[in-house]
N, C-alpha and C positions, 0 to 999 in steps of 0.2 A: 596413595593417592594426595592430594590435596586437600584441603577443608574445601577451597574453592568447589572443586569438580564434585565431591557428597552434595552440593547444597542446590549442585544442576542437576542432577543426577533425583535430588528427592522428586519432585515429581511422578517419575518414571517406577521409584519404585512405587509410591502410592496406588497405582492404577495405572496401568501403559495404555487400556485402552479408551483411554477420555481421551479426546482430545485439547480441552483445557490445559492438559498436563504438557503436551508437548507443547503448545502455546506459547504458555508459562516459559517452559524451556526455552523456544527461540529468541523472545524476551532476552530472558537474561545470558543466552547468549549471546544473541546483538549489541547488548549493555554490555559486554566482556571485549567486544572485538569480535568473537567466532562467527564471522557472516557465511560464512560453509555452514557452519553446524547448524547455526541459524536456518538457514535455508533447511538443512535436513528437515529441522522439526518441524515447522511452520507447514510442509508438506506432506510429512508425517497426519498434524493434523487434519492437513484440510481433503487426506483421502481418508483417517475415520470420521469424521463429519462434515459430509457433501453439501448443507446446507448452513454451516456458519464462512461466512463470511471474511470474517475475523481474518484469520492463516492466508486468504490471500492479498488481504489490504495490508498485513506483512510481507509479505514477499514481494508485493511491486515496493514499498517501502525502499524493504536492504536491494534491490531491486536498483534501481532508481538512485541509489548512494551507492551502491555497485557501478553507476554507467550505462548497465545492462534498461537502456531505455526499455527495447520496445519487449522486453521480457515485463517490466513494469507495466508497458500499458496495458500489457497479457492480463497482468493479474492485477489489476486496478479495475475492469473492468466483469472482469470472472466476479469480483465480493460486487460488484455493482449490480449482477446479473443476480447475482442472492437475495442482495438486498439493495434495494432500489435508493432507498434514501438515508443511503451513508454520506452524507457531507463532505465528510474529510478522503475520500475517496473518490468524489465529485474533484475538490481541489485538488488532491496530487494528481490524476490522472487530466485533469488541468495543463497544471507544474510539464508535465513528460512528453503531453503534445507541447509546449511553447519550447523545450529542450531541444524537441526534434524540426522547429519550427514551421509545425503545424499549427497557424495562428486560427484562422478560422476556426479549429475541432476544440483548439484552449478554450477559445470563448465560447463553446457550444456547453462545453463539462462546466463551467465558470456561471454560466447560464441556470445549470442545472439547480447546485447548487442553491444557490440564491433565488431557483423557482421554490425549495425546503426550507433554506432558511433568510428567509429576505435583508435580515441584518447581521447576517454574519460578516465580522469584520474584514478574517482573512478574504474569503471572499468579493471582498468589495476594493478590498486594495488589488487583490490580483486583477478584479477587472478594469479597476483602473489604467493598471498598468500596462496590461494586451491591448488597450485602446492605446493610448500609444503609441503601437505598432501598427502599422498598414493592412491592410487584409492578407495579402499574397507576400507579406512578409518568410520569403525562405517556405513557404506553402509547400509543402511533396501531395504527390499526389498518392 
């Protein structure tokens, strides 16, 4: 085995029942470009700790990166159901909605983020970009 593979397995050797070990493993795998195994790790973390929004947020990010937007939306919604104040999840949900052409849904997600952090620069920038689009632009029902 390579040194890198051993380092990626280390958190599991410490305590495989700890969801944080799987979250960290997923981060390392995703950083190395192995999104399939990262998905497996974050899915395991979500099963082990059903109240932690982080595995679902990370899953949303990798789904969005892979172009699996509906899966990303589901993951971000799950994360937000667990932690409604997770601004980054609101913003990434907005981005996912924008990709699908759901402009009004994207605007609602940005407004939710700004309701939590009114001066959040990425949220303000995304709000401005979305404002430039007509409300019905490719809006899906």
